C-alpha positions in Angstrom: 99.2 120.4 125.0 101.9 122.4 123.2 102.7 124.8 126.0 106.3 125.8 125.9 107.1 124.0 122.6 108.8 125.9 119.8 107.1 125.2 116.5 108.8 126.6 113.4 106.3 127.0 110.6 107.5 127.1 107.0 105.0 128.7 104.5 105.6 128.2 100.8 103.9 129.9 97.9 100.5 128.6 97.0 96.9 129.5 97.5 96.8 127.2 100.6 99.1 129.7 102.4 96.0 131.3 103.8 95.3 128.1 105.8 98.6 128.5 107.5 97.3 131.6 109.2 94.6 129.5 110.9 97.2 126.9 111.8 99.4 129.6 113.4 96.4 130.7 115.5 95.6 127.1 116.6 99.2 126.5 117.6 99.2 129.7 119.6 96.0 128.8 121.4 97.7 125.5 122.4 100.5 127.5 124.0 103.2 127.0 121.3 105.9 129.5 120.5 105.4 129.9 116.8 108.2 131.1 114.5 107.2 131.6 110.9 109.6 131.4 107.9 108.0 132.5 104.6 109.4 132.0 101.1 109.3 135.0 98.7 106.4 133.4 96.8 104.4 132.9 100.0 104.6 136.6 100.7 102.7 137.2 97.5 99.7 135.3 98.9 99.7 136.4 102.6 101.6 139.3 104.1 104.3 138.6 106.7 102.5 141.1 109.0 99.6 138.8 109.2 101.7 136.0 110.6 103.7 138.3 112.8 100.5 139.7 114.3 99.1 136.2 115.1 102.4 134.5 116.2 103.7 137.4 118.2 107.1 136.8 116.7 109.0 138.5 113.8 108.6 136.7 110.4 111.7 135.8 108.5 111.4 136.0 104.7 115.0 136.3 103.5 118.5 135.2 104.6 119.6 138.8 104.1 117.0 140.5 106.3 118.5 142.6 109.0 118.5 140.2 112.0 116.4 141.0 115.1 119.1 139.5 117.3 122.8 139.3 116.4 123.1 135.6 115.8 123.1 133.5 112.7 119.4 133.4 112.3 118.8 130.2 110.4 121.0 128.4 112.8 119.3 129.9 115.9 115.8 129.1 114.7 116.8 125.6 113.7 118.4 125.0 117.1 115.4 126.1 119.2 112.8 124.2 117.2 111.0 121.3 118.9 109.3 120.6 115.6 109.4 122.0 112.0 106.2 122.0 110.0 106.1 123.1 106.3 102.5 123.9 105.4 101.8 124.3 102.6 104.8 122.4 101.2 105.2 122.9 97.4 106.8 120.6 94.9 109.7 123.1 94.9 110.6 122.7 98.6 110.2 118.9 98.5 112.5 118.8 95.5 115.1 121.1 97.2 115.2 119.2 100.5 115.3 115.8 98.7 118.2 117.0 96.6 120.1 118.7 99.4 119.6 122.2 98.1 119.7 125.1 100.6 119.3 128.3 98.7 116.8 130.4 100.8 115.9 130.9 104.4 113.4 128.0 104.6 115.4 125.3 102.9 118.6 126.4 104.7 116.9 126.2 108.1 115.4 122.8 107.4 118.9 121.6 106.6 120.3 123.0 109.8 117.7 121.6 112.2 117.8 118.4 114.2 114.1 118.7 115.1 111.6 116.4 113.4 110.3 117.9 110.1 106.7 117.5 108.9 105.7 118.3 105.3 102.1 119.0 104.5 102.0 119.1 100.6 99.5 121.2 98.7 99.5 121.4 94.9 97.7 120.6 91.7 96.7 117.0 91.6 98.6 116.3 88.3 101.7 117.9 89.8 101.3 115.8 93.0 101.1 112.6 91.0 104.1 113.5 88.9 106.6 110.7 89.2 109.5 113.0 90.1 107.4 114.5 93.0 106.4 111.1 94.2 110.1 109.9 94.1 111.1 112.9 96.1 108.3 112.2 98.7 109.4 108.5 98.9 113.0 109.6 99.4 112.1 112.0 102.1 109.9 109.5 103.9 112.7 107.0 103.7 115.0 109.4 105.5 112.6 110.0 108.4 110.7 113.1 107.3 107.0 113.0 108.3 104.1 113.8 106.0 100.6 115.1 106.5 99.0 113.5 103.4 97.0 115.8 101.1 93.3 115.4 100.8 91.2 114.7 97.7 88.7 117.3 96.5 88.2 120.3 94.3 91.4 122.4 93.9 91.9 126.1 93.4 92.8 125.5 89.8 89.4 124.0 89.1 90.4 120.4 88.9 89.6 117.6 91.3 92.0 115.1 92.8 94.5 114.6 95.6 96.4 117.7 96.4 94.5 119.8 98.9 96.3 120.7 102.1 95.5 118.4 104.9 92.9 119.6 107.4 94.6 121.7 110.1 93.1 119.5 112.8 95.0 116.6 111.3 98.2 118.6 111.0 97.9 119.6 114.7 97.4 116.0 115.6 100.5 115.0 113.8 102.5 117.8 115.4 101.2 116.7 118.8 101.9 113.0 118.2 105.5 113.9 117.1 106.6 115.9 120.1 104.3 115.4 123.0 104.2 111.7 123.7 106.9 109.2 124.8 107.1 106.6 122.0 107.3 103.7 124.5 105.0 101.5 122.4 107.0 101.7 119.2 107.2 98.3 117.4 104.1 97.0 119.3 100.9 96.0 117.6 97.8 96.9 119.5 94.3 95.6 118.7 91.3 97.5 120.2 87.6 96.9 119.9 85.1 99.7 120.6 81.4 100.5 120.4 78.3 98.4 120.4 77.1 95.7 118.1 73.7 95.4 116.5 71.8 92.1 116.3 69.1 92.4 113.6 65.5 91.2 113.9 64.6 92.4 110.5 66.0 94.9 108.0 65.0 97.9 110.2 65.1 96.6 113.8 67.9 95.4 116.0 68.9 94.7 119.6 71.8 96.9 120.7 73.1 99.0 123.6 74.0 102.6 124.2 77.8 102.2 124.0 79.4 105.3 122.4 82.8 103.7 121.7 84.6 106.7 123.3 86.6 104.6 125.7 87.9 102.3 123.0 88.7 105.2 120.7 90.7 106.9 123.4 92.7 103.8 124.0 93.4 103.4 120.3 94.4 107.1 120.0 96.7 106.9 123.1 98.4 103.8 121.7 98.9 105.4 118.3 100.3 108.5 120.0 102.8 106.3 121.9 104.1 104.8 118.6 102.1 101.6 118.4 100.7 100.2 115.2 97.0 100.2 116.0 94.0 98.3 114.6 90.6 99.6 115.9 87.6 97.3 115.3 84.7 99.6 115.7 81.0 98.9 116.0 78.5 101.5 114.7 79.4 104.8 116.5 79.1 108.5 115.8 82.8 109.2 116.2 85.3 110.4 113.5 87.8 107.8 112.3 91.3 108.1 113.9 94.0 109.3 111.6 97.0 106.9 111.4 94.9 103.9 112.8 93.8 100.9 110.8 90.0 101.3 111.1 87.9 98.1 110.7 84.1 98.7 110.8 81.7 96.0 111.8 78.0 95.8 112.7 77.2 92.5 114.4 78.8 90.4 117.1 79.6 87.7 114.5 81.3 90.3 112.3 83.3 91.5 115.3 84.3 88.0 116.1 85.6 87.4 112.6 87.6 90.7 112.6 89.2 90.0 116.0 90.2 86.5 115.0 91.7 87.7 111.8 93.8 90.3 113.6 94.6 88.7 117.0 97.7 86.7 116.1 99.8 89.7 115.3 98.7 91.7 118.3 101.0 92.3 121.3 98.2 94.0 123.3 94.5 93.3 122.8 92.0 95.6 124.5 88.4 94.3 124.3 86.5 97.4 125.3 83.6 96.9 122.9 80.1 96.3 124.3 79.4 93.2 122.3 75.9 91.8 122.3 75.7 88.6 124.3 72.7 87.3 122.3 71.3 87.5 118.8 67.9 86.5 117.3 67.8 82.9 116.3 66.1 83.9 113.1 66.1 86.9 110.8 63.0 88.2 109.0 63.8 89.2 105.4 61.0 91.7 105.5 59.9 94.2 108.1 57.7 92.6 110.7 54.3 94.2 111.0 53.5 95.8 114.3 50.1 94.1 114.3 51.9 90.7 114.6 53.8 90.8 118.0 56.6 88.3 117.4 58.0 85.8 119.8 61.8 86.3 119.6 64.1 83.4 120.4 67.6 84.4 121.3 70.9 82.4 120.9 74.3 83.1 122.4 76.9 85.0 120.5 80.5 83.7 120.6 82.5 84.8 123.7 85.2 86.7 121.9 87.2 87.6 125.0 87.3 84.1 126.3 88.3 82.6 122.9 91.0 85.2 122.4 92.4 84.3 125.9 92.3 80.6 125.2 94.2 81.0 121.9 96.7 83.5 123.2 100.3 82.5 122.6 101.9 85.8 123.6 101.2 89.4 124.7 98.5 90.9 126.9 94.7 90.7 126.8 92.6 93.3 128.6 89.0 92.7 129.2 86.1 95.1 130.0 82.9 94.5 131.9 79.9 96.5 132.8 77.8 95.8 135.9 74.9 97.4 137.8 75.7 95.7 141.2 78.5 93.8 143.0 81.0 95.4 140.6 84.3 94.1 142.0 83.0 90.6 142.8 81.4 90.2 139.4 84.4 91.6 137.5 86.9 89.4 139.4 84.8 86.3 138.7 84.7 87.2 135.0 88.4 87.9 134.9 89.2 84.4 136.3 86.6 82.8 134.0 87.8 84.4 130.8 91.5 84.3 131.5 92.4 87.9 130.7 95.5 89.5 132.2 93.4 92.2 133.8 89.9 93.6 133.5 88.5 97.1 133.5 85.2 97.2 135.3 82.5 99.9 135.0 79.4 100.3 137.1 77.0 101.7 134.5 74.5 102.6 137.3 76.7 105.5 138.2 76.2 108.7 136.3 80.0 109.3 135.8 80.4 105.8 134.5 77.5 105.7 132.1 77.4 105.3 128.4 78.3 108.3 126.3 80.3 110.2 128.9 83.7 111.7 128.3 84.7 110.6 131.9 84.7 107.2 133.5 84.5 105.7 136.9 86.3 102.4 136.8 88.2 99.7 138.6 91.3 97.9 137.2 91.4 94.4 138.6 94.2 91.9 138.2 94.4 88.2 138.7 96.5 88.6 141.9 93.6 90.6 143.5 95.1 93.9 142.5 92.3 96.5 142.4 92.8 100.2 141.6 89.8 102.5 141.5 89.5 105.7 139.4 86.7 108.1 140.1 85.2 110.3 137.4 88.4 110.4 135.3 88.6 111.6 131.7 88.7 108.6 129.4 91.8 109.9 127.8 93.7 109.7 131.1 92.2 106.3 131.9 93.3 105.0 128.5 97.0 105.8 129.3 96.7 104.1 132.7 95.3 101.0 131.0 98.2 101.0 128.5 100.8 101.5 131.2 99.4 98.5 133.1 99.6 96.4 129.9 103.2 97.5 129.3 104.2 96.5 132.9 102.9 93.0 132.1 104.7 92.8 128.8 108.0 93.7 130.4 107.7 91.1 133.2 
């Protein structure tokens, strides 16, 4: 993902400096050219040799080190950077950059770069909450600097609160988002539904389906990476929440209906990829039904969320999904015309590569004009971008 990208990693003094070693390793494994700049204080926690050994590049600690190449080093590093990440970022470096101070190699190089700069703060929770630090952070955000927000938890000083360095996976995701994706969905609002619903018979039993939610999560992630403001309405799944996405969790079809209706008006693109239950029990038993008493279960229809969204649509694009076990294209095209979506993504769940829980998908994208494009055993991450590309084509018409 980061192959050929130049990442400049600034490391400040703090116990979290050791986590920057792992970050360097992860960046290298993704193919990045990593150049490390350490403050004098950072070198008290981790030796420059450690970073040099992992990055494969010389580590710069001082503006007055003898240069490896005869150029103005802070200018050359700043110029070749595709992205600049400071992790951990102390209150000191945040204050310097916010105040326009450039008095060491790190702050000087940040001032000299045109690359996007990401700060990953790490400090004592009281220090982080200090009004001056918060004002500096707000000032930097207002000027386009990006932040990997610190986490809450137990800190090295023994206190608990917000101030722990963000997880390296999150930092990597922010780096990747920043430099690896065209922001062609900036200023668009995207609403995605994902996962199954549960229709309860009693407190411990429900009717559901095996949907994993992976397709919807990939669509939401792809839209976020392309600069969209994303709301993901998720049924019960075993997937991690997406950083930078407005996560809305629901359980039943009626809850999903309410959540979609609440968020639909502001959406420019709506992707209904959730496997919503078509039926729910007509009645709910407040107590667990005994297995000795085999119940007769009467079912009633759930609201047709896709159709109602299409009927109430005033702008934008609506994408439907359907799952069939036979006559896939015929059934999907019929559903497309009936519901009124702009196009539909059809899966034949009888095929192993299109089944629930897979990381790949075999699908057909079918349009109102009879357009039908088939994709065989494709990673869901790739299919997600194809779906979004199709939605963007319609928006631009």
